[in-house]
Every structure is written in C-alpha cells, then in structure tokens.
ZAMARGU-4260 file (C-alpha; in steps of 0.2 Angstrom, whole numbers, plus 5000, padded with zeros to 4 digits):
<rodrens>
0) 5506/5668/5142 | 5518/5677/5152 | 5510/5696/5149 | 5493/5687/5150 | 5498/5680/5167
5) 5508/5697/5171 | 5489/5705/5167 | 5479/5695/5179 | 5492/5695/5191 | 5490/5715/5191
10) 5470/5714/5190 | 5470/5702/5206 | 5484/5715/5217 | 5471/5730/5211 | 5457/5721/5219
15) 5465/5715/5234 | 5474/5729/5240 | 5474/5743/5226 | 5489/5741/5219 | 5493/5753/5205
20) 5479/5767/5214 | 5487/5784/5218 | 5488/5779/5235 | 5496/5763/5231 | 5506/5767/5217
25) 5520/5755/5208 | 5537/5759/5210 | 5544/5763/5192 | 5558/5751/5189 | 5557/5743/5206
30) 5564/5760/5214 | 5558/5764/5231 | 5559/5782/5236 | 5559/5780/5256 | 5570/5767/5255
35) 5583/5775/5244 | 5583/5790/5253 | 5585/5782/5270 | 5600/5774/5263 | 5609/5790/5255
40) 5604/5798/5273 | 5612/5784/5282 | 5627/5784/5271 | 5628/5803/5268 | 5630/5804/5250
45) 5618/5810/5238 | 5608/5801/5226 | 5613/5796/5209 | 5601/5788/5199 | 5606/5771/5187
50) 5591/5770/5178 | 5593/5787/5171 | 5610/5791/5172 | 5615/5808/5169 | 5623/5805/5152
55) 5618/5808/5133 | 5608/5791/5134 | 5595/5800/5145 | 5595/5814/5133 | 5590/5808/5117
60) 5594/5798/5102 | 5595/5811/5088 | 5594/5829/5090 | 5598/5827/5107 | 5610/5812/5104
65) 5629/5810/5109 | 5636/5820/5094 | 5621/5833/5092 | 5627/5850/5091 | 5612/5854/5104
70) 5623/5845/5116 | 5637/5853/5117 | 5645/5861/5132 | 5629/5853/5141 | 5633/5848/5159
75) 5623/5840/5173 | 5621/5851/5190 | 5613/5851/5205 | 5600/5866/5211 | 5612/5867/5225
80) 5626/5871/5211 | 5616/5882/5203 | 5609/5895/5216 | 5615/5897/5235 | 5597/5894/5241
85) 5585/5883/5229 | 5568/5879/5233 | 5557/5865/5229 | 5540/5877/5229 | 5540/5895/5233
90) 5523/5901/5239 | 5514/5887/5230 | 5513/5881/5213 | 5507/5894/5200 | 5510/5896/5180
95) 5526/5905/5181 | 5535/5892/5189 | 5533/5885/5170 | 5545/5893/5157 | 5549/5884/5142
100) 5567/5881/5137 | 5576/5872/5122 | 5563/5857/5122 | 5548/5856/5111 | 5537/5851/5125
105) 5525/5866/5126 | 5510/5853/5125 | 5517/5845/5142 | 5521/5862/5149 | 5503/5867/5147
110) 5495/5851/5156 | 5508/5856/5170 | 5501/5873/5170 | 5484/5867/5173 | 5489/5858/5189
115) 5492/5872/5196 | 5474/5876/5195 | 5469/5861/5205 | 5478/5860/5221 | 5470/5842/5225
120) 5476/5835/5209 | 5493/5844/5211 | 5496/5835/5227 | 5492/5818/5218 | 5505/5823/5206
125) 5518/5832/5215 | 5519/5823/5233 | 5523/5835/5249 | 5537/5834/5263 | 5550/5837/5249
130) 5563/5849/5247 | 5583/5854/5249 | 5583/5858/5267 | 5577/5845/5278 | 5581/5826/5274
135) 5590/5831/5259 | 5598/5819/5249 | 5597/5824/5232 | 5581/5812/5227 | 5564/5817/5224
140) 5549/5807/5219 | 5532/5812/5208 | 5517/5799/5203 | 5510/5799/5185 | 5498/5788/5178
145) 5506/5774/5165 | 5493/5765/5156 | 5481/5759/5169 | 5493/5761/5185 | 5498/5776/5196
150) 5517/5773/5194 | 5530/5783/5207 | 5545/5789/5198 | 5560/5792/5209 | 5573/5806/5199
155) 5589/5812/5205 | 5591/5831/5204 | 5605/5831/5192 | 5598/5843/5178 | 5604/5847/5160
160) 5611/5865/5161 | 5622/5877/5149 | 5633/5892/5156 | 5624/5889/5172 | 5608/5890/5167
165) 5594/5876/5165 | 5594/5870/5146 | 5575/5863/5149 | 5559/5869/5159 | 5563/5880/5171
170) 5553/5893/5183 | 5556/5913/5181 | 5559/5914/5199 | 5577/5905/5195 | 5576/5897/5210
175) 5561/5886/5211 | 5564/5868/5205 | 5549/5859/5205 | 5543/5859/5188 | 5560/5855/5181
180) 5561/5840/5191 | 5543/5833/5187 | 5550/5836/5167 | 5563/5825/5172 | 5553/5813/5178
185) 5541/5812/5164 | 5556/5810/5155 | 5562/5793/5162 | 5546/5785/5160 | 5549/5789/5142
190) 5564/5786/5140 | 5573/5802/5136 | 5571/5821/5137 | 5569/5820/5117 | 5555/5808/5117
195) 5545/5823/5123 | 5547/5833/5109 | 5528/5837/5100 | 5513/5830/5108 | 5496/5834/5112
200) 5490/5843/5129 | 5478/5829/5131 | 5492/5817/5134 | 5497/5826/5147 | 5480/5830/5155
205) 5477/5809/5157 | 5493/5805/5163 | 5493/5819/5178 | 5475/5814/5181 | 5471/5795/5176
210) 5457/5802/5167 | 5450/5800/5148 | 5450/5815/5137 | 5439/5821/5123 | 5442/5835/5110
215) 5426/5843/5102 | 5429/5855/5086 | 5419/5872/5091 | 5418/5875/5072 | 5406/5861/5071
220) 5401/5859/5089 | 5391/5843/5091 | 5371/5847/5098 | 5368/5848/5115 | 5386/5854/5118
225) 5381/5864/5132 | 5370/5853/5144 | 5386/5841/5141 | 5398/5852/5148 | 5386/5856/5163
230) 5385/5837/5166 | 5403/5836/5164 | 5407/5849/5177 | 5396/5841/5188 | 5404/5824/5188
235) 5422/5832/5190 | 5427/5833/5174 | 5441/5846/5169 | 5438/5858/5154 | 5449/5868/5144
240) 5447/5879/5127 | 5460/5886/5117 | 5461/5898/5099 | 5471/5888/5086 | 5485/5895/5079
245) 5485/5894/5060 | 5503/5902/5057 | 5518/5906/5068 | 5513/5924/5067 | 5498/5921/5076
250) 5507/5913/5091 | 5501/5923/5107 | 5490/5935/5097 | 5479/5946/5106 | 5459/5947/5099
255) 5450/5960/5098 | 5440/5952/5114 | 5457/5952/5124 | 5460/5933/5120 | 5477/5926/5117
260) 5477/5914/5104 | 5485/5897/5108 | 5484/5901/5126 | 5473/5886/5135 | 5459/5893/5144
265) 5449/5883/5159 | 5432/5881/5161 | 5426/5881/5179 | 5407/5883/5180 | 5392/5883/5167
270) 5377/5893/5172 | 5360/5887/5164 | 5353/5905/5167 | 5358/5916/5151 | 5368/5901/5145
275) 5384/5907/5155 | 5401/5901/5154 | 5415/5906/5169 | 5432/5904/5161 | 5449/5907/5169
280) 5465/5912/5160 | 5479/5905/5169 | 5491/5915/5159 | 5488/5931/5166 | 5485/5939/5182
285) 5476/5955/5176 | 5457/5956/5176 | 5449/5951/5157 | 5432/5959/5159 | 5422/5955/5142
290) 5405/5964/5142 | 5391/5953/5136 | 5377/5962/5124 | 5367/5948/5125 | 5367/5946/5143
295) 5349/5957/5150 | 5343/5954/5165 | 5327/5960/5176 | 5330/5973/5185 | 5320/5967/5199
300) 5330/5965/5214 | 5317/5951/5222 | 5318/5942/5205 | 5327/5923/5207 | 5337/5925/5188
305) 5346/5941/5197 | 5349/5933/5213 | 5358/5918/5204 | 5368/5929/5191 | 5374/5939/5205
310) 5380/5925/5216 | 5388/5918/5199 | 5397/5933/5194 | 5403/5938/5213 | 5411/5920/5214
315) 5417/5918/5196 | 5435/5925/5190 | 5434/5939/5179 | 5430/5932/5161 | 5411/5928/5159
320) 5405/5923/5142 | 5388/5918/5135 | 5388/5899/5126 | 5384/5907/5109 | 5401/5919/5109
325) 5412/5906/5117 | 5407/5895/5100 | 5412/5911/5089 | 5429/5915/5100 | 5435/5899/5103
330) 5441/5883/5089 | 5443/5868/5102 | 5434/5861/5118 | 5446/5849/5127 | 5437/5839/5141
335) 5446/5826/5152 | 5435/5816/5163 | 5442/5809/5179 | 5442/5792/5186 | 5431/5790/5203
340) 5447/5789/5214 | 5453/5808/5209 | 5440/5816/5217 | 5437/5818/5234 | 5422/5830/5236
345) 5404/5824/5239 | 5399/5840/5229 | 5401/5831/5212 | 5397/5814/5204 | 5408/5800/5199
350) 5411/5792/5184 | 5409/5772/5183 | 5426/5766/5177 | 5432/5749/5168 | 5448/5744/5162
355) 5457/5732/5151 | 5474/5726/5144 | 5476/5718/5130 | 5489/5716/5115 | 5490/5712/5096
360) 5501/5698/5092 | 5506/5695/5075 | 5498/5678/5068 | 5487/5678/5084 | 5475/5693/5088
365) 5482/5707/5076 | 5465/5704/5066 | 5466/5722/5057 | 5449/5731/5054 | 5435/5725/5045
370) 5442/5728/5029 | 5451/5711/5031 | 5438/5699/5035 | 5449/5685/5033 | 5457/5688/5050
375) 5445/5704/5059 | 5437/5689/5069 | 5454/5686/5077 | 5455/5703/5087 | 5452/5702/5107
380) 5435/5706/5112 | 5430/5714/5128 | 5411/5714/5135 | 5403/5726/5144 | 5385/5726/5150
385) 5373/5741/5151 | 5359/5739/5164 | 5354/5759/5170 | 5349/5772/5160 | 5355/5790/5164
390) 5347/5800/5177 | 5347/5817/5168 | 5353/5813/5149 | 5359/5831/5143 | 5351/5829/5126
395) 5333/5820/5133 | 5335/5806/5127 | 5334/5789/5137 | 5350/5779/5135 | 5366/5773/5143
400) 5381/5787/5141 | 5397/5778/5139 | 5417/5785/5132 | 5427/5771/5126 | 5445/5776/5125
405) 5459/5764/5117 | 5477/5770/5119 | 5492/5761/5113 | 5509/5758/5124 | 5526/5766/5125
410) 5524/5774/5109 | 5536/5789/5114 | 5548/5774/5121 | 5548/5766/5103 | 5554/5781/5093
415) 5571/5779/5098 | 5570/5761/5086 | 5561/5770/5072 | 5545/5762/5078 | 5529/5774/5074
420) 5511/5772/5083 | 5499/5760/5074 | 5484/5767/5066 | 5472/5760/5076 | 5453/5760/5081
425) 5437/5750/5089 | 5422/5744/5084 | 5405/5740/5097 | 5395/5724/5093 | 5378/5719/5102
430) 5380/5702/5108 | 5366/5690/5107 | 5360/5678/5120 | 5371/5663/5124 | 5386/5670/5112
435) 5402/5670/5122 | 5414/5673/5110 | 5408/5683/5092 | 5413/5673/5077 | 5412/5678/5059
440) 5394/5673/5058 | 5390/5688/5068 | 5404/5701/5064 | 5402/5698/5045 | 5385/5697/5044
445) 5379/5711/5057 | 5383/5728/5059 | 5392/5738/5071 | 5380/5747/5082 | 5393/5761/5086
450) 5413/5763/5079 | 5426/5776/5082 | 5426/5790/5071 | 5441/5787/5062 | 5456/5776/5062
455) 5470/5786/5066 | 5489/5786/5072 | 5488/5791/5088 | 5491/5787/5105 | 5474/5786/5110
460) 5455/5785/5101 | 5442/5790/5112 | 5424/5793/5107 | 5408/5795/5117 | 5392/5783/5114
465) 5374/5784/5120 | 5366/5765/5118 | 5350/5757/5124 | 5353/5745/5139 | 5361/5728/5134
470) 5378/5718/5134 | 5389/5723/5119 | 5407/5719/5114 | 5420/5730/5109 | 5434/5726/5097
475) 5449/5736/5096 | 5459/5734/5083 | 5474/5742/5072 | 5470/5748/5052 | 5481/5734/5045
480) 5482/5716/5050 | 5499/5709/5059 | 5503/5724/5065 | 5510/5721/5084 | 5507/5731/5100
485) 5499/5733/5117 | 5486/5742/5123 | 5474/5748/5137 | 5455/5749/5134 | 5445/5760/5145
490) 5427/5763/5147 | 5419/5778/5157 | 5398/5775/5162 | 5387/5787/5171 | 5381/5771/5180
495) 5388/5756/5187 | 5390/5743/5171 | 5397/5725/5171 | 5414/5723/5162 | 5422/5707/5156
500) 5436/5704/5145 | 5432/5687/5134 | 5442/5676/5145 | 5434/5682/5159 | 5417/5680/5152
505) 5422/5663/5144 | 5423/5658/5162 | 5408/5666/5170 | 5400/5655/5157 | 5408/5640/5160
510) 5405/5642/5179 | 5387/5646/5177 | 5387/5629/5164 | 5393/5619/5179 | 5380/5627/5190
515) 5367/5621/5179 | 5373/5605/5177 | 5373/5603/5197 | 5356/5610/5198 | 5350/5596/5185
520) 5357/5582/5196 | 5350/5590/5211 | 5333/5589/5200 | 5334/5571/5197 | 5318/5561/5203
525) 5319/5547/5216 | 5312/5535/5203 | 5328/5539/5192 | 5339/5536/5206 | 5329/5518/5210
530) 5334/5514/5193 | 5352/5517/5195 | 5353/5509/5212 | 5343/5493/5203 | 5354/5494/5187
535) 5370/5494/5200 | 5362/5479/5210 | 5361/5471/5193 | 5378/5476/5189 | 5384/5469/5206
540) 5376/5452/5202 | 5384/5452/5185 | 5401/5453/5194 | 5396/5443/5207 | 5393/5428/5193
545) 5409/5436/5185 | 5419/5431/5203 | 5410/5415/5201 | 5416/5410/5185 | 5431/5416/5187
550) 5435/5406/5204 | 5430/5391/5192 | 5440/5394/5179 | 5454/5396/5192 | 5449/5380/5200
555) 5451/5371/5181 | 5468/5380/5179 | 5475/5373/5196 | 5469/5354/5191 | 5478/5357/5176
560) 5493/5363/5182 | 5492/5348/5195 | 5491/5337/5180 | 5506/5345/5172 | 5516/5344/5188
565) 5510/5324/5189 | 5517/5322/5171 | 5532/5330/5174 | 5533/5320/5190 | 5530/5304/5180
570) 5542/5308/5167 | 5557/5311/5180 | 5552/5293/5188 | 5557/5287/5171 | 5572/5296/5168
575) 5578/5289/5186 | 5572/5271/5179 | 5582/5274/5162 | 5598/5280/5171 | 5598/5265/5184
580) 5596/5252/5169 | 5611/5263/5159 | 5620/5260/5178 | 5617/5242/5176 | 5620/5239/5159
585) 5637/5248/5163 | 5641/5237/5178 | 5638/5224/5166 | 5649/5229/5151 | 5663/5231/5168
590) 5659/5212/5173 | 5662/5208/5154 | 5676/5217/5152 | 5683/5208/5168 | 5679/5191/5160
595) 5691/5182/5148 | 5682/5177/5132 | 5681/5161/5123 | 5693/5167/5109 | 5706/5174/5122
600) 5706/5157/5131 | 5707/5149/5114 | 5723/5157/5109 | 5732/5156/5127 | 5730/5135/5125
605) 5735/5137/5107 | 5749/5147/5110 | 5757/5137/5126 | 5753/5119/5115 | 5768/5118/5107
610) 5768/5099/5107 | 5752/5099/5096 | 5744/5088/5106 | 5736/5100/5121 | 5737/5087/5133
615) 5746/5097/5147 | 5744/5113/5140 | 5731/5119/5150 | 5742/5116/5165 | 5758/5126/5159
620) 5745/5140/5154 | 5738/5143/5173 | 5757/5139/5179 | 5763/5153/5167 | 5747/5165/5171
625) 5750/5164/5192 | 5769/5164/5191 | 5773/5175/5175 | 5757/5186/5172 | 5752/5186/5191
630) 5770/5193/5195 | 5769/5205/5182 | 5751/5212/5189 | 5759/5211/5204 | 5772/5223/5199
635) 5786/5209/5198 | 5788/5207/5179 | 5787/5217/5164 | 5792/5219/5147 | 5805/5231/5138
640) 5798/5236/5120 | 5802/5249/5108 | 5790/5261/5101 | 5786/5251/5085 | 5781/5237/5094
645) 5769/5249/5105 | 5761/5256/5089 | 5757/5238/5083 | 5750/5233/5100 | 5739/5250/5101
650) 5733/5247/5083 | 5729/5228/5086 | 5719/5228/5104 | 5715/5248/5105 | 5697/5252/5105
655) 5692/5271/5096 | 5696/5278/5112 | 5713/5272/5112 | 5708/5262/5127 | 5711/5242/5130
660) 5699/5229/5140 | 5705/5217/5153 | 5702/5204/5140 | 5713/5211/5125 | 5728/5217/5140
665) 5729/5198/5146 | 5730/5191/5129 | 5743/5204/5123 | 5753/5200/5138 | 5752/5181/5136
670) 5757/5184/5118 | 5772/5194/5124 | 5778/5181/5137 | 5775/5168/5124 | 5786/5177/5111
675) 5801/5182/5124 | 5799/5164/5131 | 5802/5157/5114 | 5816/5171/5109 | 5827/5164/5124
680) 5825/5147/5119 | 5831/5150/5102 | 5846/5163/5109 | 5855/5150/5117 | 5872/5160/5117
685) 5861/5174/5125 | 5867/5187/5112 | 5852/5196/5110 | 5847/5192/5094 | 5842/5174/5086
690) 5845/5169/5067 | 5832/5157/5058 | 5834/5147/5044 | 5822/5142/5029 | 5818/5126/5038
695) 5814/5132/5054 | 5801/5144/5046 | 5793/5131/5036 | 5774/5130/5041 | 5778/5110/5042
700) 5788/5115/5057 | 5773/5117/5069 | 5785/5125/5083 | 5792/5136/5068 | 5775/5140/5062
705) 5769/5146/5080 | 5782/5155/5080 | 5777/5164/5064 | 5760/5165/5067 | 5763/5174/5085
710) 5775/5188/5074 | 5761/5188/5060 | 5746/5192/5073 | 5756/5204/5083
</rodrens>
C-alpha cells in the first residue's frame, strides 16, 4: 500500500507544481546541489559525496570489485590534481570530448555524443554555471530522466585514475571533464560503474531526453516508413541510423560509400522532393559527399522543384542520400520521440503524453501472459481513451496513432544481486460499455486488438499502433506469472487522449454513479414526496400512539410499584407488632422469674417445719427470709462451699445456658441456709464436723429425715 500511496503523491505533486519535470527536478537521494555547494563554500572544504563514496563499492561488484585485478593501482583524484588548469567545457560540447576508457559503456558514449548535436537537449542534462574557477567546491550536478521523473544528481569530482590518467570516459584535450563527470552521475543512479557495462544507445537516449524510443530493421522496413520519418521529424523526434557490425573485424570499417560501420549517424531532415534524407556524421569533421545517381532534376532555374532542392542542399550537412539508397546502405533506424516539455520551438509539433506507474506483486498482480489463463486477469490494467483521429496520417488511413512503451525499473541496480531483467510485454483490449475492470469473461474470450511484437527481457518494450477511436485497456505483464517487479507504462499519441489507471477509472465510475443517483433523487415527483410526507405523518401518528401506550404502561408500572411499597410497609408494621409482642412476652417472663413458684413456697414451708405441725412454720420462714436471706441479698451474709457443692448446685438448678432464675436461686439459698443451721445445731462442740448414728438417720425420725432429704435433694 505504501508504494501505491507514494505513486499517488508523486502524481499529485506533478499536477500541482510540476515536480519531476526538467524545470523542477527531484533531488536524487534528497541531495540539494545549491545547499550542499553553499555549505562547502561557507566551510571552505571540497565536497565528498557520502552517497557515492570514492571506494570500491562505487566501482563495482565483480569485474570491478574490491579484489579484482582491474582495480589494482586505482586512485581517486580530483581534476585539480590531474592538470594545472582543468575546465568543465571548452568551446562548447563536441564529440571529441568523449573518448572511451576501460569500461564497456560505448552505448552510453554514443548517446552522450548525440547530445552534442542538440544544444537545447544538452543544456537540460548538463546545467550551465558550473566550473573549476568561480564558486568551485568540488561538487557538480546533472539532470537525468529516471522512470518517469527528472532527477537532479549531485556528484563530487573525485574520479577513478591510474598512473595519473582517467580510467574511464575522458576528453581528447585531457583538461575537459564534463563527460567524465556525467558518466559518474549516470553510474551513481545505477549504483556503480560496473552496472554500465553493456546496453543499448536507445536506453541512453531515453535517460537523456525522457522520450520513448523505437527501432526499425531496415532490412525488413515497415510500409510507409519515409512519411513516418518525415512526420516524426515534424514532431521533434530524434532520428539516428547505423550499419551493423557482424564481427570485430568490421568495427570502424569504411564502406565504398565512405560510411563507417558501427558509427551512429543523425537524420536531421527529410525532403519529400525526390525523397531525400539529410544525414549528419557526428564522428568526423571531413566533408563526405555522396553523389546521388538517381537524383536528376529539371534544369529550369525557375522551377519550384529546383528551388526547393537548392535550399535543401545549401542548408544541409554534406551527406545527402535518397531514401532507397538509405535502405540499402544502413541496417538500423532508431527513433526517439520526445515528451512535450522537451521542445520549446513552435516550429515542430508535440506528442500527447501519458504515464502510469505500477508493480507486479507475487500472489497479487503478477499474473503472467495470456498463456496462463488462471492468473492473467490479475495483472494491472490501464485505460486510454482515443477520441480524435490523426490530422495527416502517414499511411493515408484514418485512425489514432499511439506509441506504447513498457519499461521495467532498476534493472541495472539489481545486477549486483544476481537478478536478471524480467521478460515483459503487453496486450491491448477494447473496453465495452460500462466495464470498469475487464475480467475473465472478456480477457479469456476476446482477442486482443493489439499486442507487443514479442515478450523480451529488455529494459523497455515499445511498439507503434493505429487504432480506431474508442476506449482501450492496456495490460502489461511478465511472460511467466509470479515474477515481481515495478514498471512505468508510457503512451504517446498524436492527439490528446484521456488516460486513466484502473483505480482512477473506477473512482470516476463511482463519482458518475453518485451523480446519477443525485439526479434521480432530484427527478422525484411532488406526488412521491407527498406520499413520503403522508407516510411520515402515519409513522408520527403511530409513534404518538405508541408514546401514549408507553405512558399508560408506565402509570400501571407506577401503581404496581406503589402496591408493592404498601405491602412492604404492611410487612414492616407486622414485624414491628411481632417485635412488640415478643418484648411483652419477654417482660412477662422477667416478671415470672421475679415471683416465687408454688413449689418453691412448699419447699420453704416444708424445710422450716421441723415439728411437722406447720402451725408456726410460715412465721419462721418469713423471719428467716427477712433476717438471713435479706441480709445475704444486702451483702451482709454468704456461704462458703467447695467446688463439689457448686457443681451439684449448677447441675440441680441451672438451665441449658448455665443460668439460674430468681425462683431457683431463692430456693437454693433457703436450702443452704437450713442445712447450715441444722449443721450448727448438731455441731454442739463447734468442731466443724458432726457424727450421726443409725437412729438419727432412720426415716422414723422426722427431723433426721428432713436432714437426709435435704442432702438427697442437694
């Protein structure tokens, strides 16, 4: 998701302030040239680039690795250490400023040499105002196109040397260093110098111009190639041609027409009269004249044909060739179509340009080509809408011309990890009405209206098509599924085209659907609105009735709660009455405990009636009670008994709680008083002990029986 968010942020920045364009390049690795140079000038030091250090890691990983023999004796030196008067550019950039060194990057040198043919494009790549004299701080910067954005690349001027000479690109003069520093900047964006080994000149063309490149085999040229070249020149495209080298022996070989094999020639003009091409040889200052045997024209000075050819010959470089000779002498035509912001001249037309970014993710969007129907439909989809046909079709047929280029990212940077380029290609399907995302029902049952000529493991696959106006979906893919990678898809059209990614198209469909719903709501009739209001009134009446029912239910619940509270209060009053009755019973029990029982009274009379007549027993009882017992209760009398007697008293008179009520207590005291009185009567000698004979304990003796019974009851 983060990569998707980053893509959307970059697209928004491009629309808002042109971020990523050549006029507002993105600082590569967030290194700002002006800030870094100002800091070095303020501190009085020369810049040393921490992002591309002067050590083996910047040279390479294999052939130019740390332990390679090719890096033995290598030193990093600044131009001020190599010559006394170094210069950035001497007398303007020219092809002699570019001499190949020990690195196999001739493809890059050819692209750099082509820059010298167009000062406007050169100024985009090599910004002015740099040198070794004024404001020199050992820092330089260049602007390169990288996968959809222009980046400003900062480098220091420490260059790899051996024996005091530059190891890689250098100038013939020896004191000019713009080409060597540009090569270093290109190596930095690709991670190392070794990553530049091997490549195509078209790759350099694209990275120096931001354009999209095509190549044509002149041994099997497409029909209408000459009008196609004329139209490309009118649109400001860069055209180059070369003669293939079959073996190393043919390198730099000169043909019978004085053409050099392996050299890149530039096509600068195409004249419809006699189908002539103006070709420039950037590698030689000598005048090369090729006499055209088929070029015979009227001798009439006044003829329009002669005037056109005269102007053409006078303004051309010395090499002039007919189109038929061009097809016989050259092997390959390369065409770099520039983006609209590259050209500032009003004399040429401009392509319409669209760009998309995407990625193939394993298990998600890496579906492979159509040979894998189970996963093909999961590939990313991008929509292009062609509306207007070309103004002047080069083949005479109406239609919309479009160039589609699919470029995979960071192929050179991944080399050090042993990763090869994916085999890539694309297919184009026409979109039916209402389709947002083409699914298996369309992709697997319908044929593609166009497709790339082949799937190939190059950085970019590019093809030219002509399609009728309509809406199309471009599906980029790897040949095999489950191959991860990121890519840039670019579309050039002669007329303005509406381009959207699948996500943008889906969002537009959603917005259109929402607008349609809004219009549908606005088209609702007043009757429908009345019905809605009537239904609302009915619902309001129902809600009011429901509120009344709820109020009644609430009143019933309140009455029920009141009855429950009344029952609780009644239960509380009943509990209070029960507690009052309990307290009354307790008081009654207390009063009962304070009175003598009938049994106690009988025992008192019986124990005090020693004569068995009971006539005066009651008087003695009350005298005893008020004298002896009363004194005891007042604290003036008491009994001393042992623990055995105490235990007998407790077992006889106490209840389950080991408590003695008042009635039992009085009875116990009377018995004790009687026993002690009888003991003192019998203990006449006051010895503290008595002796009883059998007669004293016989039952006939009433007195003795009373004594015995007292002991027995105790």
